[in-house]
N, C-alpha and C positions, 0 to 999 in steps of 0.2 A: 453780646455773643464774645464768647473765649476765642483767642487767637488761633485761626484754624492752622497755624504752623505747629501748634504744640497740642492738637487733638487729632486723631484719626478715629476711624469708624471703629475699630476694635479697642484702643485704649488712648490714654494721654501718654504722650511723648516728652521725653528728656529732648534738650537741644541737639545732642547728637543723634538721636534717633529721628528727630524732625529732619535733620540735615540728610540722612539716609534716605527716609521717605520723600523727599525734595529730589534728591538723585535719582531715585526709582522712577518718578514722576517724569523729569527731564528726559531720562532714556527711553521711556515709553512712547513719550512724543517724537523723540528723534527715530527710533524704530517704525513707528507708525509711518512717518512720512518716507521711509524708506522702504518698508515691507508691505504695509497695509495693516488692517485688522486681523486678516487672516494669518499673517507670517507672526504676530505679536503672541508670544507666551511669558509668562511670569519668569520662567527660567531664562529665556533669552534677554528680558529686559535686567535681571539680575546681572548677567555676564556684561552687557553693556554699561551697566553701573558700576561695575567692580564690587559687587554685593554677593554672598554667597545665596543659591537659591532658597536655603532653609530660612535664611534672613529675611528675604523677600516675603517668603510664605508666611512670615511671623505678622508682617503688616498688610497683606494682601491675599485674599482667598482665591481668587481668579482673576484673568485680565480685564473682565467686565468690572470688577472691584476696583482694580488700579486705576482705569479709566474714568470711572465713576469719581473718584476721590480726586483725580487731578482736576476734573471739571469743577467739583464742589469746592476746592481750594480757589480755584479761579474766581468763583462766583462770590465766595465769602469774602475774598479779598478786595473784589470790586467794589469801589464807593458807589453808594446809591446815584441814580441818575439825577442831575439838578432839577429842581422843581421851580423855576423861573417863571412859568406861565400861570396866569389866574384861571386858564381852561383846563379842565380836568382831564378831557380827552386828549391835550397835548401832552399833558403828564404822564398820562398811561403809555403813551406812545413812546415816549422819552425812555421809559422803564423797560417796555417790551423790545425796544430796538437796542437799548444798551445791553441788555442780556442777549439777546439773539447775536449781536456783533462780538461777543467774547470769544467765538469760535470762527467768525467768518472768514478770516485770512489761513485756515488750515483745514481744508475740505477733509483730509483722511482723518483727522481728530475729530470733526464735528460728527463725522458719520460714526466713528467709533464710539463717540459719548450718545449717540441715539441708540445702537446696538447695544451698549453696555447697560443703558437705563431701562431698556425692555428686559433685561436679563431677569433670571429668577434667583440669583445668589441672595441669601439673607442679608449679606453686607452690602448688597447694593440695595436692597429696599430701604435700608436705614437711610442711605443715602438719597435716594430717591424723595423720602419724606424730609429729610433736612431742605434739600433742593426745592421742593413744593412748598414748604413752609417760608422759606426765604422769599421766593418769588412771591408768594401770596402777601407777605408783609409788605414788600416793595409796591405791590399793586395796591394795597389797603391805604398806605400813604399818599400816594399818588391821588388817588379817589378822594380822600378826606373823610372825615367820621360820617357815621350813619349811612354808610353805602349799603345797598341791597346786597345779601349775600349771593343772590343769583347772577348780579352784575360780575362779582368777582370770580365765580365758578366759570360763567362763560368767558371771560377773559382769560383764565386759565386754560380752559379747552382750547381756545382760539390759539394762545402761545405754544402749548404742547403739541397740538395738531400741525402747527407750522413747523416746528422743530424736527418732527418726524418727516413731513415732506421734503425739508431742506438734507435732513441726514439720509433719506433715501435718494438723493441725487436728482430729484424732480426740479429743484429750483435752487438757485445760489442763496448764501444766507442774506447777501446784500438785497437780493429781490425779495425774500422774506420780509425783511425788515420794511421794505416799501409796502408790500401787501398787508402787514400787520397794522400799519397805519390806517388803510382803508376799511381793513375789519372792525378794528376797534373803534372807530369813529361811527361805523353802522350799529355798533353795539351800545355806545355811549350817547347817540342822539336820538 
């Protein structure tokens, strides 16, 4: 996989452009923590980051695109969960919990990720596919070769449903991580 700092949804980035995108991402998370997703706009994020609105729109087509990009970068930068166990269920649980805990300490950001990934923006669709492929690859490695595709599909459904529940505020991400363990063991046993 290429360095996520030098790749965005819309184009490859120079080091200076990557720094601008990083500033926009940090500003978006800061603004989210203060104002929530409803108060977030690309223009406001640009102002927070000290970047012109036109420049921000060069990189991000919408606030959903911006938030999805921030999550994608976190996921892509996160090292794979260690696979220390011989038990494939334990390895899968490690992967699912590792990913769900990427946003566990940032409730507003986590909810915004859920909203953003459900959006219809074409740039978000690209990121949704990247995120899905990354998670599928992590699950496939944890499960080992010759795993039934239906098992992987079921685990993907489990994970995405769990994140939607947490993103909607029904349960915390820490609780989702615990519930993922129970559900994954049911699927894999």
